[in-house]
KOLKEMI-136976 format. One record per residue (C-alpha): residue number from 0; residue in one letter; x, y, z. Coordinates in pm, 1 decimal. Layout:
# residues N
+-----+--------+----------+----------+----------+
: num : residu :     east :    north :       up :
+-----+--------+----------+----------+----------+
: NUM :      A :        X :        Y :        Z :
...
+-----+--------+----------+----------+----------+
***
This chain:
# residues 212
+-----+--------+----------+----------+----------+
: num : residu :     east :    north :       up :
+-----+--------+----------+----------+----------+
:   0 :      M :   4454.3 :   2756.6 :   6887.6 :
:   1 :      N :   4235.1 :   3068.9 :   6912.9 :
:   2 :      E :   3873.3 :   3066.0 :   7028.5 :
:   3 :      V :   3729.6 :   3072.9 :   6674.1 :
:   4 :      M :   3932.6 :   2772.8 :   6557.5 :
:   5 :      K :   3861.8 :   2585.3 :   6880.3 :
:   6 :      Y :   3485.6 :   2639.0 :   6849.8 :
:   7 :      I :   3480.2 :   2526.2 :   6485.2 :
:   8 :      S :   3706.0 :   2223.7 :   6537.2 :
:   9 :      E :   3492.5 :   2094.4 :   6823.8 :
:  10 :      R :   3172.2 :   2101.9 :   6619.9 :
:  11 :      F :   3260.0 :   2012.9 :   6263.7 :
:  12 :      E :   3453.8 :   1742.8 :   6083.1 :
:  13 :      E :   3781.1 :   1856.4 :   5930.5 :
:  14 :      I :   3885.1 :   1767.4 :   5575.0 :
:  15 :      N :   4219.0 :   1820.5 :   5403.7 :
:  16 :      A :   4289.7 :   2090.9 :   5148.0 :
:  17 :      H :   4304.0 :   1852.0 :   4851.7 :
:  18 :      D :   3955.2 :   1715.0 :   4923.8 :
:  19 :      F :   3823.6 :   2067.9 :   4978.1 :
:  20 :      Y :   3939.6 :   2189.3 :   4636.5 :
:  21 :      R :   3838.5 :   1863.8 :   4467.5 :
:  22 :      D :   3485.0 :   1938.6 :   4585.3 :
:  23 :      I :   3502.2 :   2293.7 :   4449.8 :
:  24 :      F :   3663.2 :   2189.4 :   4120.2 :
:  25 :      P :   3529.3 :   1837.2 :   4046.4 :
:  26 :      E :   3752.7 :   1598.3 :   3855.6 :
:  27 :      G :   3752.2 :   1678.7 :   3485.6 :
:  28 :      E :   3638.6 :   2041.5 :   3525.5 :
:  29 :      L :   3978.3 :   2206.0 :   3491.6 :
:  30 :      E :   4231.1 :   2157.9 :   3212.5 :
:  31 :      S :   4471.0 :   1866.5 :   3234.9 :
:  32 :      K :   4829.6 :   1961.6 :   3310.9 :
:  33 :      G :   5026.3 :   2050.4 :   2998.4 :
:  34 :      E :   4725.0 :   2024.3 :   2767.7 :
:  35 :      Y :   4487.8 :   2268.9 :   2601.1 :
:  36 :      E :   4127.6 :   2155.3 :   2616.8 :
:  37 :      T :   3850.1 :   2355.2 :   2451.5 :
:  38 :      G :   3589.6 :   2471.8 :   2698.7 :
:  39 :      K :   3806.1 :   2400.4 :   3004.1 :
:  40 :      Y :   3991.2 :   2654.5 :   3214.2 :
:  41 :      N :   4207.5 :   2675.2 :   3527.1 :
:  42 :      G :   4211.0 :   2803.6 :   3879.9 :
:  43 :      I :   4472.1 :   3066.7 :   3968.5 :
:  44 :      I :   4670.0 :   3073.3 :   4293.9 :
:  45 :      V :   4844.3 :   3394.9 :   4398.1 :
:  46 :      E :   5143.2 :   3332.9 :   4627.0 :
:  47 :      V :   5287.2 :   3627.4 :   4822.3 :
:  48 :      T :   5647.7 :   3565.2 :   4931.2 :
:  49 :      D :   5886.1 :   3741.0 :   5169.3 :
:  50 :      K :   6125.7 :   3807.0 :   4883.2 :
:  51 :      K :   6156.6 :   4175.2 :   4799.1 :
:  52 :      Q :   6158.4 :   4330.4 :   4452.4 :
:  53 :      K :   6369.4 :   4633.5 :   4359.1 :
:  54 :      N :   6074.3 :   4860.4 :   4437.7 :
:  55 :      G :   6054.0 :   4715.6 :   4789.6 :
:  56 :      K :   5731.6 :   4527.2 :   4731.1 :
:  57 :      R :   5700.9 :   4156.6 :   4800.8 :
:  58 :      K :   5751.9 :   3920.6 :   4511.5 :
:  59 :      V :   5428.8 :   3756.2 :   4397.3 :
:  60 :      Y :   5392.3 :   3434.6 :   4199.0 :
:  61 :      R :   5086.7 :   3323.1 :   4005.5 :
:  62 :      H :   5027.8 :   2951.3 :   3970.4 :
:  63 :      T :   4793.9 :   2772.6 :   3733.0 :
:  64 :      L :   4577.0 :   2514.5 :   3908.3 :
:  65 :      T :   4511.4 :   2223.1 :   3673.4 :
:  66 :      D :   4284.7 :   1921.6 :   3714.8 :
:  67 :      D :   4534.5 :   1718.4 :   3916.2 :
:  68 :      L :   4540.0 :   1992.6 :   4185.7 :
:  69 :      S :   4914.3 :   1935.1 :   4231.9 :
:  70 :      K :   4977.7 :   2307.0 :   4286.5 :
:  71 :      I :   4768.1 :   2292.7 :   4604.6 :
:  72 :      D :   5007.3 :   2039.8 :   4755.1 :
:  73 :      Q :   5308.4 :   2244.9 :   4644.0 :
:  74 :      V :   5205.4 :   2580.9 :   4789.7 :
:  75 :      I :   5098.7 :   2422.9 :   5119.1 :
:  76 :      Q :   5456.0 :   2300.5 :   5169.4 :
:  77 :      R :   5587.8 :   2658.1 :   5151.2 :
:  78 :      N :   5548.0 :   2911.2 :   5431.8 :
:  79 :      N :   5379.5 :   3178.8 :   5218.8 :
:  80 :      F :   5042.1 :   3351.4 :   5213.2 :
:  81 :      C :   4834.7 :   3227.6 :   4916.4 :
:  82 :      L :   4502.9 :   3339.8 :   4770.0 :
:  83 :      M :   4255.7 :   3181.8 :   4530.2 :
:  84 :      S :   3894.3 :   3236.1 :   4431.5 :
:  85 :      P :   3647.5 :   2951.1 :   4354.8 :
:  86 :      I :   3641.3 :   3058.6 :   3991.4 :
:  87 :      S :   3815.7 :   2932.3 :   3677.7 :
:  88 :      Y :   4001.4 :   3161.7 :   3438.7 :
:  89 :      A :   4133.7 :   3169.1 :   3085.1 :
:  90 :      G :   4507.3 :   3242.0 :   3097.5 :
:  91 :      R :   4711.5 :   3335.0 :   3404.3 :
:  92 :      S :   4554.4 :   3667.7 :   3497.8 :
:  93 :      R :   4282.8 :   3697.1 :   3764.4 :
:  94 :      A :   4130.4 :   3995.0 :   3584.1 :
:  95 :      S :   3751.6 :   3968.7 :   3580.5 :
:  96 :      K :   3753.5 :   3977.7 :   3198.7 :
:  97 :      N :   3933.3 :   3641.8 :   3208.4 :
:  98 :      A :   3693.3 :   3476.6 :   3455.7 :
:  99 :      R :   3496.9 :   3191.2 :   3299.5 :
: 100 :      M :   3307.4 :   2968.5 :   3548.5 :
: 101 :      I :   3184.6 :   3024.2 :   3905.4 :
: 102 :      Y :   3200.9 :   2714.5 :   4127.1 :
: 103 :      A :   3114.6 :   2865.2 :   4464.6 :
: 104 :      I :   3032.6 :   3190.7 :   4639.0 :
: 105 :      A :   3257.1 :   3273.0 :   4935.0 :
: 106 :      F :   3216.3 :   3517.7 :   5222.8 :
: 107 :      D :   3463.0 :   3658.6 :   5472.5 :
: 108 :      I :   3351.1 :   3741.0 :   5827.5 :
: 109 :      D :   3594.7 :   3929.9 :   6050.9 :
: 110 :      G :   3566.1 :   4068.2 :   6401.4 :
: 111 :      I :   3374.9 :   3771.3 :   6545.2 :
: 112 :      Q :   3197.2 :   3889.9 :   6860.8 :
: 113 :      T :   3340.4 :   3745.5 :   7182.7 :
: 114 :      R :   3230.3 :   3724.9 :   7545.7 :
: 115 :      I :   3392.7 :   3598.7 :   7864.1 :
: 116 :      K :   3246.1 :   3267.8 :   7981.3 :
: 117 :      D :   3383.2 :   3078.0 :   8281.1 :
: 118 :      G :   3689.5 :   3297.7 :   8270.7 :
: 119 :      Q :   3763.8 :   3221.5 :   7905.3 :
: 120 :      V :   3705.3 :   3404.3 :   7578.5 :
: 121 :      Y :   3401.4 :   3261.0 :   7400.4 :
: 122 :      P :   3314.0 :   3329.1 :   7031.1 :
: 123 :      Y :   2964.1 :   3457.3 :   7097.8 :
: 124 :      G :   2930.5 :   3572.3 :   6736.6 :
: 125 :      L :   2961.2 :   3216.9 :   6607.1 :
: 126 :      V :   2689.9 :   3100.0 :   6845.6 :
: 127 :      N :   2462.1 :   3366.4 :   6700.5 :
: 128 :      L :   2563.6 :   3282.8 :   6344.0 :
: 129 :      F :   2473.3 :   2915.5 :   6376.9 :
: 130 :      H :   2159.0 :   3000.7 :   6572.2 :
: 131 :      Q :   2042.4 :   3212.5 :   6278.1 :
: 132 :      I :   2136.6 :   2932.5 :   6035.4 :
: 133 :      D :   2007.6 :   2625.5 :   6220.1 :
: 134 :      D :   1726.3 :   2752.1 :   6442.8 :
: 135 :      M :   1594.2 :   3076.5 :   6299.0 :
: 136 :      K :   1647.4 :   2966.5 :   5935.6 :
: 137 :      I :   1719.4 :   3322.5 :   5825.3 :
: 138 :      L :   2069.7 :   3252.7 :   5692.6 :
: 139 :      P :   2169.5 :   2985.9 :   5436.9 :
: 140 :      I :   2372.4 :   2679.5 :   5537.4 :
: 141 :      P :   2732.9 :   2699.7 :   5410.6 :
: 142 :      T :   2891.2 :   2397.0 :   5247.3 :
: 143 :      Y :   3223.7 :   2465.8 :   5417.4 :
: 144 :      I :   3354.4 :   2682.3 :   5700.3 :
: 145 :      V :   3721.2 :   2778.8 :   5684.3 :
: 146 :      C :   3912.3 :   2940.7 :   5969.8 :
: 147 :      S :   4092.1 :   3246.3 :   5833.9 :
: 148 :      G :   4290.5 :   3321.8 :   6148.2 :
: 149 :      T :   4068.7 :   3528.6 :   6375.4 :
: 150 :      G :   3767.6 :   3513.7 :   6143.9 :
: 151 :      I :   3599.1 :   3266.7 :   5909.9 :
: 152 :      H :   3530.4 :   3212.2 :   5542.0 :
: 153 :      L :   3197.8 :   3062.3 :   5438.4 :
: 154 :      Y :   3182.0 :   2870.5 :   5109.2 :
: 155 :      F :   2856.4 :   2793.7 :   4931.7 :
: 156 :      L :   2923.3 :   2540.9 :   4655.1 :
: 157 :      L :   2698.7 :   2549.7 :   4351.1 :
: 158 :      E :   2536.3 :   2231.5 :   4222.8 :
: 159 :      K :   2663.7 :   2323.8 :   3876.6 :
: 160 :      P :   2919.4 :   2590.2 :   3779.7 :
: 161 :      I :   2770.4 :   2911.7 :   3645.9 :
: 162 :      P :   2920.7 :   3101.3 :   3348.2 :
: 163 :      Y :   3080.7 :   3431.4 :   3444.7 :
: 164 :      F :   2851.9 :   3638.6 :   3222.9 :
: 165 :      K :   2798.5 :   4006.7 :   3299.2 :
: 166 :      N :   2423.2 :   3979.3 :   3355.5 :
: 167 :      I :   2465.0 :   3676.8 :   3584.5 :
: 168 :      V :   2746.0 :   3838.2 :   3781.3 :
: 169 :      L :   2536.9 :   4150.7 :   3833.0 :
: 170 :      E :   2260.3 :   3951.4 :   4002.2 :
: 171 :      L :   2500.0 :   3736.1 :   4205.1 :
: 172 :      E :   2681.3 :   4049.2 :   4325.2 :
: 173 :      K :   2348.3 :   4183.5 :   4455.1 :
: 174 :      L :   2286.0 :   3855.2 :   4637.7 :
: 175 :      K :   2635.6 :   3850.2 :   4782.2 :
: 176 :      K :   2608.7 :   4208.6 :   4904.7 :
: 177 :      E :   2281.7 :   4141.1 :   5087.8 :
: 178 :      L :   2410.2 :   3819.5 :   5244.6 :
: 179 :      T :   2731.3 :   3995.9 :   5347.5 :
: 180 :      R :   2522.5 :   4256.5 :   5527.6 :
: 181 :      L :   2344.0 :   3978.5 :   5718.4 :
: 182 :      F :   2663.0 :   3787.1 :   5799.5 :
: 183 :      W :   2825.3 :   4103.2 :   5939.6 :
: 184 :      H :   2528.6 :   4178.9 :   6167.7 :
: 185 :      Y :   2628.9 :   4326.9 :   6503.9 :
: 186 :      S :   2524.9 :   4004.2 :   6679.7 :
: 187 :      I :   2791.9 :   3820.0 :   6476.1 :
: 188 :      S :   3064.7 :   4072.7 :   6399.0 :
: 189 :      S :   3198.2 :   4364.0 :   6602.9 :
: 190 :      L :   3290.8 :   4536.0 :   6274.5 :
: 191 :      M :   2939.7 :   4581.9 :   6136.6 :
: 192 :      E :   3005.2 :   4951.5 :   6072.2 :
: 193 :      K :   3308.7 :   4851.2 :   5864.7 :
: 194 :      T :   3143.3 :   4570.2 :   5669.7 :
: 195 :      Q :   3363.1 :   4452.2 :   5383.9 :
: 196 :      Y :   3159.1 :   4415.1 :   5064.4 :
: 197 :      E :   3382.8 :   4208.6 :   4839.0 :
: 198 :      P :   3342.7 :   4123.2 :   4468.6 :
: 199 :      L :   3240.7 :   3780.0 :   4348.8 :
: 200 :      C :   3594.1 :   3701.1 :   4229.1 :
: 201 :      Q :   3760.3 :   3799.5 :   4557.9 :
: 202 :      G :   4045.0 :   3564.8 :   4646.7 :
: 203 :      F :   4058.5 :   3397.1 :   4988.0 :
: 204 :      R :   4342.7 :   3227.4 :   5174.2 :
: 205 :      V :   4418.5 :   2890.3 :   5022.1 :
: 206 :      V :   4313.1 :   2621.3 :   5269.6 :
: 207 :      G :   4617.8 :   2470.0 :   5433.8 :
: 208 :      T :   4843.6 :   2774.9 :   5386.2 :
: 209 :      I :   4934.8 :   3028.2 :   5653.1 :
: 210 :      P :   4712.8 :   3328.0 :   5740.1 :
: 211 :      K :   4852.5 :   3680.6 :   5712.6 :
+-----+--------+----------+----------+----------+
***
């Protein structure tokens, strides 16, 4: 267990992947398996395998996540890297033109600052992050914190899903960019000069599957 995972696990309650995605996609929000329901859409999981195609690239599968969330349980059982965004789509393509509803806004923070404390590596950047959230009140409180390997993903669940309309996305992208700048502050991340500004529909590692 690395220092980031250790710090998080000692301070927060852990939940399983199924409960995590049930909270993001409440029961009845997505289409039922094998049925077409007007006004309902699906999540999309991208699974990257070790199998090689003729062009040398890894074979990629796209899975439709329906209301029973059974695909979550299936991909977790395989030793592959999987991605998904907290957004529903029409069809099987993750193209932004097919995005329909936004259920959460997610952020990736890499390069967590570390220090040596009592002879051990200490995630100093996380201490600063939670200080700015809990004490200084200058950063919003995330609904969930997910360990991404050496970094973290922050999920902010919305009280109600928001339609993926162009004018709404434009404003949310502005908000996400500004919050990303704050989350990648030098007191939190050592990669501030290489801050990754990601789009609203960016996919993140599926909880419970392996990191890269």
